[in-house]
C-alpha positions as CSV (number, residue, x, y, z in Angstrom):
1,M,-41.8,101.2,3.5
2,S,-42.1,104.7,4.9
3,Q,-43.9,103.3,7.9
4,G,-41.3,100.6,8.3
5,L,-43.8,97.7,8.5
6,L,-43.4,94.3,7.0
7,P,-46.2,92.4,5.3
8,P,-48.3,90.5,7.8
9,A,-47.2,87.2,6.3
10,V,-43.6,87.9,7.2
11,A,-44.4,88.3,10.9
12,E,-46.5,85.2,10.8
13,Q,-43.7,83.1,9.3
14,Y,-41.0,84.6,11.4
15,P,-42.5,85.5,14.8
16,H,-39.3,86.8,16.3
17,S,-37.9,90.0,17.8
18,Y,-34.6,91.2,16.6
19,A,-31.6,93.3,17.8
20,A,-29.7,94.8,14.9
21,V,-26.1,95.4,15.9
22,D,-23.0,97.0,14.5
23,V,-19.6,97.6,16.0
24,E,-16.5,99.6,14.9
25,T,-13.2,98.2,16.1
26,T,-9.5,98.9,16.4
27,G,-8.7,95.9,14.2
28,L,-10.0,92.6,12.9
29,D,-9.0,90.1,15.7
30,P,-11.7,89.9,18.4
31,A,-9.3,88.2,20.9
32,R,-6.8,91.1,20.7
33,D,-8.6,94.2,19.3
34,R,-11.3,96.3,21.0
35,I,-14.6,97.9,20.3
36,L,-14.6,101.7,19.6
37,Q,-18.3,102.2,18.8
38,I,-21.5,100.2,19.2
39,A,-25.0,100.7,18.0
40,V,-28.1,98.6,18.7
41,S,-31.7,98.9,17.3
42,Q,-34.5,96.7,18.5
43,M,-37.1,95.6,15.9
44,R,-40.4,93.7,16.3
45,S,-41.4,90.8,14.0
46,D,-43.6,93.2,12.0
47,G,-40.6,95.5,11.3
48,V,-41.5,98.3,13.7
49,L,-38.5,99.8,15.6
50,E,-38.7,99.8,19.3
51,R,-35.5,101.3,20.8
52,S,-32.2,102.5,19.3
53,W,-29.0,103.3,21.2
54,S,-25.4,103.9,20.4
55,S,-22.2,104.9,22.1
56,L,-18.5,105.5,21.6
57,V,-16.3,103.2,23.7
58,D,-12.9,104.0,25.1
59,P,-10.8,100.9,24.1
60,G,-7.9,101.8,26.4
61,C,-5.5,101.6,23.4
62,D,-4.8,103.2,20.0
63,P,-8.0,103.5,17.9
64,G,-6.4,101.8,14.9
65,P,-7.4,102.6,11.3
66,T,-9.0,106.0,11.8
67,H,-8.9,106.5,8.0
68,I,-11.7,103.8,7.9
69,H,-13.9,104.5,10.9
70,G,-12.9,108.2,11.5
71,I,-12.8,107.6,15.3
72,T,-9.9,109.5,16.7
73,K,-8.4,109.8,20.2
74,E,-10.0,113.3,20.4
75,R,-13.5,111.9,19.7
76,L,-13.0,109.1,22.3
77,R,-12.1,111.6,25.1
78,G,-14.6,111.1,27.9
79,A,-16.2,108.0,26.3
80,P,-17.2,105.2,28.6
81,R,-15.2,102.0,28.9
82,Y,-16.9,98.8,27.9
83,D,-17.4,97.6,31.4
84,D,-19.4,100.8,32.0
85,I,-22.0,99.9,29.2
86,V,-21.9,96.1,29.2
87,D,-25.2,95.9,31.2
88,R,-26.9,98.3,28.8
89,V,-25.7,96.3,25.8
90,H,-26.8,93.0,27.2
91,S,-30.3,94.3,28.2
92,L,-30.9,95.5,24.6
93,I,-30.0,92.2,22.9
94,N,-31.1,89.7,25.5
95,G,-33.9,87.3,24.3
96,R,-33.7,88.5,20.7
97,I,-32.2,87.2,17.5
98,F,-28.8,89.0,17.1
99,V,-28.7,90.5,13.5
100,A,-25.6,91.9,11.8
101,H,-24.0,92.0,8.4
102,N,-21.3,89.4,8.9
103,A,-22.8,88.5,12.2
104,R,-19.8,86.2,13.2
105,F,-17.6,89.3,13.3
106,D,-19.8,91.5,15.5
107,W,-20.8,88.7,17.8
108,A,-17.2,87.6,18.3
109,F,-16.1,91.1,19.3
110,L,-19.0,91.5,21.8
111,A,-18.4,88.0,23.2
112,H,-14.8,88.8,23.9
113,E,-15.6,92.2,25.4
114,A,-18.1,90.5,27.7
115,D,-15.5,87.8,28.6
116,R,-13.0,90.5,29.6
117,V,-15.4,91.9,32.2
118,R,-16.3,88.4,33.4
119,S,-19.7,88.4,31.8
120,R,-21.3,86.4,29.1
121,L,-23.0,87.7,26.0
122,P,-26.7,86.7,26.2
123,V,-27.1,85.6,22.6
124,Q,-28.6,82.3,21.7
125,K,-29.3,82.9,18.0
126,T,-27.7,85.0,15.3
127,L,-28.9,86.0,11.8
128,C,-26.5,87.3,9.2
129,T,-27.8,89.5,6.4
130,W,-24.5,88.8,4.4
131,R,-25.4,85.1,4.4
132,M,-29.0,85.8,3.5
133,S,-28.0,87.9,0.6
134,G,-25.7,85.1,-0.7
135,M,-28.5,82.5,-0.1
136,F,-30.8,84.7,-2.3
137,D,-28.0,84.9,-5.0
138,L,-28.8,88.6,-5.5
139,P,-27.6,90.0,-8.8
140,V,-24.8,92.1,-7.2
141,P,-21.0,92.1,-7.6
142,D,-20.3,91.3,-4.0
143,L,-22.1,91.1,-0.6
144,K,-20.6,94.2,1.2
145,L,-23.1,96.2,3.2
146,A,-22.8,99.2,0.8
147,T,-23.5,97.0,-2.2
148,I,-26.6,95.3,-0.6
149,C,-27.8,98.8,0.4
150,R,-27.6,99.9,-3.2
151,Y,-29.5,96.9,-4.4
152,W,-32.4,97.5,-2.0
153,G,-32.3,101.2,-2.6
154,V,-31.2,102.1,1.0
155,P,-29.2,105.3,1.1
156,Q,-26.1,105.4,3.4
157,A,-25.2,108.7,5.1
158,R,-22.0,107.7,7.1
159,P,-20.5,104.4,6.1
160,H,-18.4,102.8,8.9
161,D,-20.2,104.7,11.5
162,A,-22.0,102.2,13.8
163,E,-25.1,104.4,14.3
164,D,-25.7,104.9,10.6
165,D,-24.7,101.3,9.7
166,V,-27.3,100.0,12.1
167,R,-29.9,102.3,10.6
168,V,-29.3,100.8,7.1
169,L,-29.0,97.3,8.6
170,V,-32.5,97.6,9.9
171,E,-33.7,98.4,6.4
172,V,-31.7,95.6,4.8
173,T,-33.1,93.2,7.4
174,R,-36.7,94.2,6.5
175,H,-36.0,93.6,2.8
176,S,-34.2,90.3,3.6
177,L,-37.0,89.0,5.8
178,A,-39.7,89.9,3.2
179,Y,-37.8,88.3,0.3
180,S,-37.1,85.2,2.4
181,S,-40.8,84.9,3.3
182,F,-41.7,85.3,-0.4
183,L,-39.4,82.3,-1.2
184,K,-40.8,80.4,1.7
185,L,-37.3,79.8,3.2
186,A,-36.3,79.0,6.7
187,L,-34.2,81.7,8.3
188,P,-30.5,80.7,8.4
189,V,-30.3,81.2,12.1
190,S,-27.0,80.1,13.8
191,R,-26.3,79.2,17.4
192,P,-22.9,80.7,18.4
193,R,-20.6,78.6,20.5
194,P,-19.5,80.4,23.8
195,I,-15.9,81.5,23.8
196,G,-13.7,80.3,26.6
197,G,-10.5,81.4,28.4
198,Y,-8.5,78.5,26.9
199,P,-4.8,78.6,26.2
200,P,-3.8,79.5,22.6
201,A,-4.3,76.7,20.1
202,A,-1.4,75.2,18.2
203,P,-1.3,76.6,14.7
204,R,-1.2,74.1,11.9
205,V,2.5,73.8,10.9
206,V,4.0,71.4,8.4
207,C,6.3,68.9,10.3
208,P,9.1,67.9,7.9
209,W,9.5,64.5,9.4
210,P,7.0,61.5,9.3
211,Y,5.2,60.3,12.3
212,P,7.5,57.7,14.0
213,G,4.9,56.3,16.4
214,R,4.3,56.7,20.2
215,H,6.9,57.6,22.7
216,M,7.8,54.8,25.1
217,P,8.8,55.5,28.7
218,G,12.5,55.6,29.1
219,Q,13.1,56.2,25.4
220,P,14.3,59.5,23.7
221,L,12.0,61.8,21.7
222,K,12.2,61.7,17.9
223,Q,11.5,64.4,15.4
224,G,8.0,63.9,13.9
225,M,6.4,62.7,17.1
226,T,3.1,64.4,18.0
227,V,2.8,66.2,21.3
228,V,-0.2,67.7,23.2
229,F,0.0,70.1,26.1
230,T,-2.7,70.3,28.8
231,G,-3.3,72.1,32.1
232,V,-1.2,74.8,33.8
233,T,2.4,75.0,32.6
234,A,5.4,77.0,33.9
235,M,6.4,78.2,30.5
236,D,3.9,80.2,28.5
237,R,1.9,77.9,26.3
238,A,2.7,79.8,23.1
239,D,6.4,79.6,23.9
240,L,6.1,75.8,24.6
241,I,4.4,75.3,21.2
242,Q,7.0,77.3,19.4
243,E,9.9,75.5,21.1
244,A,8.4,72.1,20.3
245,T,7.8,73.1,16.6
246,D,11.4,74.4,16.3
247,A,12.7,71.1,17.7
248,G,10.8,69.1,15.1
249,L,7.7,67.9,16.9
250,A,4.2,68.1,15.6
251,V,2.1,70.0,18.1
252,M,-1.6,69.0,18.2
253,N,-4.5,70.3,20.1
254,N,-6.3,67.1,20.9
255,V,-5.3,63.6,22.0
256,S,-5.9,60.7,19.6
257,S,-4.4,57.2,19.1
258,R,-1.7,58.8,17.1
259,T,-0.5,61.1,19.9
260,S,3.1,60.3,20.8
261,L,3.1,62.0,24.2
262,L,1.1,64.3,26.5
263,V,2.8,67.0,28.6
264,A,0.9,67.5,31.9
265,N,2.0,68.8,35.3
266,L,0.6,67.2,38.5
267,E,-2.4,64.8,38.2
268,E,-4.4,66.4,35.5
269,T,-8.1,65.6,35.2
270,T,-8.6,67.3,31.9
271,L,-10.3,65.6,28.9
272,K,-6.9,65.4,27.2
273,A,-5.5,63.6,30.2
274,R,-8.4,61.2,30.4
275,R,-8.1,60.4,26.7
276,A,-4.3,59.9,27.0
277,R,-4.9,57.3,29.7
278,E,-7.5,55.6,27.6
279,H,-5.1,55.4,24.6
280,G,-2.1,54.4,26.8
281,T,-0.3,57.5,25.7
282,S,3.0,58.4,27.4
283,V,2.5,61.3,29.9
284,L,5.4,63.5,30.9
285,T,5.7,66.4,33.3
286,E,7.0,69.6,31.8
287,P,10.6,69.2,33.3
288,E,10.8,65.6,32.1
289,Y,9.6,66.6,28.6
290,R,12.0,69.6,28.2
291,S,14.9,67.4,29.4
292,L,14.2,64.9,26.7
293,L,13.6,67.7,24.1
294,A,17.3,68.8,24.6
295,T,18.5,65.4,23.2
296,I,15.8,64.7,20.6
297,E,16.7,62.2,17.8
298,A,16.7,63.1,14.2
299,G,13.6,62.2,12.2
300,D,13.4,59.7,9.3
301,S,13.0,60.8,5.6
302,V,9.5,61.4,4.4
303,P,8.0,58.5,2.5
304,P,5.6,59.1,-0.5
305,A,2.1,59.9,0.7
306,V,-0.5,57.1,0.2
307,P,-4.1,58.3,0.8
308,R,-6.4,55.7,2.4
309,V,-9.6,56.8,0.7
310,Q,-9.4,55.4,-2.8
311,E,-11.0,57.9,-5.1
312,K,-11.7,57.1,-8.7
313,K,-9.2,58.8,-10.9
314,R,-10.9,61.2,-13.2
315,P,-9.2,63.5,-15.7
316,T,-9.0,67.2,-14.7
317,V,-11.9,69.0,-16.3
318,M,-11.4,72.7,-17.1
319,P,-14.7,74.6,-17.0
320,R,-15.9,75.9,-20.3
321,V,-18.7,78.3,-21.5
322,V,-21.2,76.7,-23.9
323,D,-22.7,79.1,-26.4
324,G,-26.1,77.4,-26.6
325,P,-29.7,78.5,-26.6
326,L,-29.9,78.4,-22.8
327,R,-26.8,80.6,-22.2
328,G,-27.6,83.1,-19.5
329,H,-30.4,81.0,-18.2
330,R,-30.4,79.5,-14.7
331,V,-32.9,76.6,-14.5
332,I,-34.6,74.8,-11.7
333,V,-35.8,71.2,-12.3
334,L,-38.9,70.1,-10.5
335,G,-40.4,66.6,-9.9
336,S,-39.6,63.2,-11.5
337,E,-37.3,60.3,-10.5
338,H,-33.6,60.9,-9.8
339,D,-32.3,59.5,-13.1
340,H,-34.7,61.6,-15.3
341,A,-33.9,64.8,-13.4
342,V,-30.2,64.1,-13.7
343,A,-30.5,63.6,-17.4
344,V,-32.5,66.8,-17.9
345,R,-29.9,68.8,-15.9
346,A,-27.2,67.4,-18.0
347,R,-29.0,68.5,-21.2
348,I,-29.5,72.0,-19.7
349,V,-25.8,72.3,-19.3
350,E,-25.2,71.0,-22.9
351,F,-27.5,73.8,-24.1
352,G,-25.4,76.4,-22.3
353,G,-27.6,76.8,-19.3
354,E,-26.9,76.5,-15.6
355,C,-28.9,74.5,-13.0
356,A,-30.1,75.6,-9.6
357,V,-31.3,73.6,-6.6
358,N,-33.4,76.2,-4.9
359,L,-35.4,79.2,-6.1
360,T,-33.3,82.4,-5.9
361,A,-33.1,85.8,-7.5
362,S,-30.9,84.4,-10.3
363,V,-33.2,81.6,-11.4
364,T,-34.8,82.5,-14.8
365,S,-36.6,79.3,-15.8
366,A,-38.1,76.0,-14.6
367,V,-38.6,72.6,-16.0
368,A,-41.6,70.7,-14.6
369,L,-41.2,66.9,-14.9
370,E,-43.7,64.2,-13.8
371,G,-44.8,64.7,-10.2
372,F,-43.9,68.4,-10.1
373,E,-47.2,69.3,-8.4
374,T,-46.0,67.7,-5.2
375,D,-42.7,69.5,-5.2
376,S,-42.7,72.1,-2.5
377,R,-40.9,74.6,-4.8
378,W,-43.6,74.6,-7.4
379,S,-45.9,77.1,-5.6
380,R,-43.1,79.7,-5.4
381,V,-42.2,79.0,-9.1
382,R,-45.8,79.8,-10.1
383,A,-45.9,82.9,-7.9
384,S,-42.6,84.1,-9.4
385,G,-44.0,83.9,-12.9
386,L,-40.9,82.1,-14.2
387,E,-40.5,81.0,-17.8
388,L,-41.4,77.3,-18.1
389,L,-39.3,75.1,-20.5
390,D,-40.5,72.1,-22.4
391,P,-38.9,69.0,-20.8
392,E,-38.1,67.5,-24.2
393,S,-36.9,70.4,-26.3
394,L,-36.0,72.8,-23.4
395,R,-37.7,75.6,-25.4
396,P,-40.0,78.1,-23.8
397,M,-43.5,76.6,-23.5
398,T,-46.5,78.5,-24.9
399,V,-48.8,77.4,-22.2
400,T,-49.2,79.7,-19.2
401,H,-49.6,79.0,-15.5
402,A,-51.2,81.0,-12.8
403,Q,-50.6,84.8,-12.9
404,A,-47.5,85.8,-11.0
405,E,-48.0,87.6,-7.7
406,V,-47.5,91.3,-7.7
407,A,-44.1,92.0,-6.3
408,H,-44.1,93.7,-2.9
409,P,-41.8,96.8,-2.8
410,L,-39.7,95.2,-0.1
411,T,-38.9,92.2,-2.4
412,T,-37.9,94.3,-5.4
413,G,-34.2,95.3,-5.8
414,I,-32.1,97.1,-8.4
415,P,-29.9,94.5,-10.3
416,M,-26.2,95.3,-10.9
417,V,-23.6,94.0,-13.2
418,R,-21.5,91.2,-11.8
419,A,-19.0,88.6,-12.9
420,D,-20.8,85.3,-13.0
421,P,-19.2,82.4,-11.1
422,V,-17.3,79.7,-13.0
423,V,-19.5,76.6,-13.2
424,L,-17.6,73.5,-12.3
425,P,-18.7,70.1,-13.6
426,R,-17.9,67.0,-11.7
427,G,-14.1,66.7,-11.6
428,G,-13.7,70.3,-12.7
429,V,-11.1,72.6,-11.2
430,H,-10.8,76.4,-10.8
431,D,-7.8,78.4,-9.7
432,L,-8.9,80.9,-7.0
433,R,-7.9,84.5,-6.8
434,S,-8.4,84.7,-3.0
435,T,-7.4,82.7,0.0
436,D,-10.2,84.2,2.2
437,L,-13.2,82.1,1.2
438,V,-16.7,81.2,2.1
439,L,-18.1,77.9,0.8
440,A,-21.9,77.4,0.9
441,V,-23.4,73.9,0.5
442,R,-27.1,73.9,-0.2
443,W,-29.8,71.3,-0.9
444,Q,-33.6,71.0,-0.9
445,A,-34.4,70.9,2.8
446,D,-37.6,68.9,2.7
447,A,-36.7,66.3,0.1
448,I,-35.9,63.6,2.7
449,Q,-36.6,62.8,6.3
450,G,-32.9,62.4,7.2
451,V,-30.5,65.1,8.2
452,V,-27.7,66.2,5.9
453,D,-24.4,66.7,7.8
454,V,-21.6,68.7,6.1
455,V,-18.1,68.2,7.5
456,A,-14.5,69.4,6.6
457,L,-11.2,67.6,7.1
458,V,-7.8,69.3,7.1
459,T,-5.3,66.6,6.0
460,G,-1.5,66.5,5.8
461,E,0.9,65.3,3.2
462,D,-0.1,61.6,3.9
463,G,-3.8,62.4,3.3
464,Q,-4.5,61.9,7.0
465,V,-5.6,64.2,9.8
466,G,-2.9,65.1,12.3
467,S,-5.4,64.8,15.1
468,D,-9.1,64.7,15.7
469,A,-9.1,68.5,15.9
470,D,-8.5,68.4,12.1
471,F,-12.0,67.0,11.7
472,C,-14.7,69.8,11.8
473,F,-18.3,68.7,12.2
474,Y,-21.5,69.9,13.9
475,N,-20.3,69.4,17.4
476,Q,-16.7,70.6,16.7
477,P,-17.3,73.3,14.1
478,S,-14.0,75.2,14.3
479,H,-10.4,74.1,13.5
480,P,-8.0,75.3,16.3
481,S,-6.1,77.5,13.8
482,R,-9.4,78.9,12.4
483,I,-8.4,77.7,9.0
484,V,-11.9,76.2,8.8
485,E,-15.1,77.4,10.6
486,L,-18.3,75.5,9.9
487,D,-21.8,76.7,10.5
488,A,-24.2,73.9,10.1
489,D,-27.2,75.2,12.1
490,A,-29.4,76.3,9.2
491,V,-32.0,74.2,7.4
492,G,-30.9,73.3,3.9
493,E,-27.6,75.0,4.0
494,A,-24.1,74.7,5.6
495,V,-21.5,77.5,5.3
496,I,-17.8,77.1,5.8
497,A,-15.4,80.0,6.3
498,I,-12.0,79.1,5.0
499,D,-8.7,80.9,5.6
500,A,-6.5,79.2,3.1
501,S,-3.5,81.5,3.7
502,Q,-2.8,79.1,6.7
503,L,-3.0,76.0,4.5
504,A,0.4,74.4,4.1
505,P,1.6,73.7,0.5
506,L,1.0,69.9,0.7
507,H,-2.1,70.0,2.9
508,R,-5.7,69.9,1.8
509,I,-9.2,70.8,2.9
510,T,-11.7,68.2,2.0
511,V,-15.5,68.9,2.4
512,A,-17.9,66.0,2.5
513,A,-21.6,65.5,3.2
514,A,-23.5,62.5,4.7
515,I,-27.2,61.7,5.3
516,D,-27.9,60.7,8.9
517,G,-31.2,58.8,9.1
518,T,-33.5,57.9,6.3
519,G,-32.7,58.7,2.7
520,T,-30.0,58.6,0.0
521,F,-28.4,61.2,-2.2
522,G,-30.6,59.9,-5.1
523,E,-33.7,60.8,-3.0
524,L,-32.3,64.1,-1.8
525,G,-31.5,65.3,-5.3
526,A,-28.8,67.7,-6.4
527,I,-26.3,69.3,-4.0
528,E,-25.2,72.9,-4.9
529,M,-21.9,74.3,-3.9
530,E,-20.9,78.0,-4.1
531,L,-17.5,79.6,-3.4
532,R,-17.2,83.3,-2.7
533,T,-14.5,85.6,-1.5
534,R,-15.0,86.9,2.1
535,D,-16.4,90.1,0.5
536,G,-19.0,88.0,-1.3
537,E,-17.6,88.1,-4.8
538,P,-18.8,84.9,-6.6
539,L,-15.9,82.6,-7.7
540,A,-17.3,79.2,-8.6
541,R,-20.4,77.1,-8.4
542,S,-21.2,73.4,-8.9
543,I,-24.2,71.1,-9.0
544,L,-23.5,67.5,-7.9
545,D,-26.2,65.0,-8.6
546,A,-24.5,61.8,-9.8
547,A,-24.9,59.9,-6.5
548,E,-28.0,57.6,-6.2
549,K,-27.9,54.9,-3.5
550,E,-25.0,56.5,-1.7
551,T,-25.3,58.1,1.8
552,T,-21.9,59.8,2.0
553,M,-20.3,62.0,-0.6
554,L,-17.0,63.9,-1.1
555,L,-18.0,67.3,-2.4
556,T,-14.9,69.4,-3.0
557,R,-11.2,69.9,-2.1
558,I,-9.2,73.1,-1.6
559,Y,-5.5,72.7,-2.1
560,W,-2.3,74.3,-3.5
561,R,-1.1,73.4,-7.0
562,S,2.2,75.0,-8.2
563,G,1.8,77.9,-5.9
564,Q,-1.9,78.5,-6.9
565,L,-4.9,77.8,-4.7
566,R,-7.3,75.5,-6.5
567,A,-10.8,74.1,-5.9
568,R,-11.9,70.8,-7.3
569,A,-15.5,69.6,-7.5
570,I,-15.5,65.9,-6.6
571,G,-19.0,64.5,-6.3
572,Q,-18.0,60.9,-5.4
573,G,-20.4,58.9,-3.2
574,Y,-20.1,55.9,-0.9
575,Q,-22.7,53.6,0.5
576,Q,-21.1,54.0,3.9
577,S,-21.6,56.2,7.0
578,L,-19.9,59.5,7.9
579,E,-18.1,57.7,10.7
580,W,-16.6,55.3,8.1
581,L,-15.4,58.2,6.0
582,A,-13.8,60.0,8.9
583,V,-11.9,56.8,10.0
584,Q,-10.5,56.5,6.5
585,Y,-8.9,59.9,7.0
586,G,-7.4,58.9,10.4
587,V,-10.0,60.3,12.7
588,D,-10.6,58.4,16.0
589,I,-14.4,58.1,16.3
590,E,-15.6,57.8,19.9
591,D,-18.8,59.9,19.8
592,S,-21.4,60.6,17.2
593,V,-20.2,63.1,14.6
594,T,-23.6,63.9,13.2
595,G,-25.9,66.8,14.0
596,P,-29.1,66.6,15.9
597,N,-31.9,64.6,14.4
598,A,-34.8,66.2,16.2
599,A,-36.5,69.4,15.4
600,P,-35.3,71.4,12.3
601,R,-32.2,73.3,13.2
């Protein structure tokens, strides 16, 4: 560790070069706030540092929360503006995997700064040590950088100083790469989507009137109609959105068959205009629209909501702690046919234990069923020296397997006390103490040849999406309001960032998965879901394995109940395609909604 070198096997498995990055900022919104300080360290695949650089940055505005980052106006006097250093920053990160703790935050700030100076951030791949720590399920109370540093024994000198944060980030990255290599995991590399200079998106606002249908030429507008704006407008786009919302229209970001009218000046050639023509949607100029808006008709009363997807009604199951012989054990089940493995996992839960899909730092035991030798996880279970449980009695076996590998110092941490997540059975619910959430969905990546696609739908009171923008999938990962942001690039895992503070009282977020290609959920095996706060505190976890021949499954739903945010584990499967499921929620399907089938993502 003193030489800063990784084991040779790590560099062989992950032959990449890295740029570890940290920024200090005036606030939390990358589109509005600015960078105050930046630090970058380049690292080779073997863990050796190449170059390190840091600089204060004059943001041209108030430095913001100085009590956190300690960067005052006095310290910033004489500092360069971002356009003075943009070329230096880009040269340091170009061609490397961009590494940060909460990489989405640092990347977004740098991407917006680059956009302001008419440049583009040269980042094709990002790697997040926050996400890796969650994937390892480290025994820590949260996933903050300071906590992960304590776990790996990395001392911090100046927290919230970009230069020192990058120094410890490099150490955390070395530990994370070494441990990931030990577990034989693929790196959860993401491919960030370029930002654009688009007009502000319409926030998701509850429209108190039901959808009355399309606008017909020569007819008045009616409250509850859906309107989309496109192209250049005389009035500021944000003001147009607010005016329409105040008048009782539902403002959407994309055109669908349920769009009542499109507002477009001149002969627009935008995608929205093209889709409006395809759907036969009424198109009005801005003056025509605003003239009709002044005499808008009152909307109808709201009918009771009737969801189109008929889910089996199951009683609400409150999670409970079973005080059995396996309490405190987290068990991974290897081998066997689907039905047998499901039955064994059910008995583990009855005995007070918890099941796991992949080998992590929290797994204590393993059950080896028929065919376990061909399970790709078996070699790591042996190397870890995990306790083996008898498949029938679930008691520790007296037989021994191969001697465990001697732990490399880089893979050994210091466990801490943490509150274990609530374990949700199928149909189980849990009231959440935070609205800022991260949902991870994981599965055994090499179990089938097909690709697992995870999607999220934001639905209204009627159980339907308001527009296609409410359907988040691989090619459209972010909801316009940022209430949902999906990252489905990694192998064997999809992560969804959820800002439920923007979720209206009668609206819901539904997360589903589908298999694109060969395979069923019975062949894939169990799906694991884990909910954490944005700081990484574990909230709830669920193992869903009831599906057998199904290829599409509803996983979980986030919604409000009597003023309390709640999560429900669903686990209901269908022998239908993902496109079919999306249509049931009102999505207009024109293009494929699945991810790429080719090389592993």
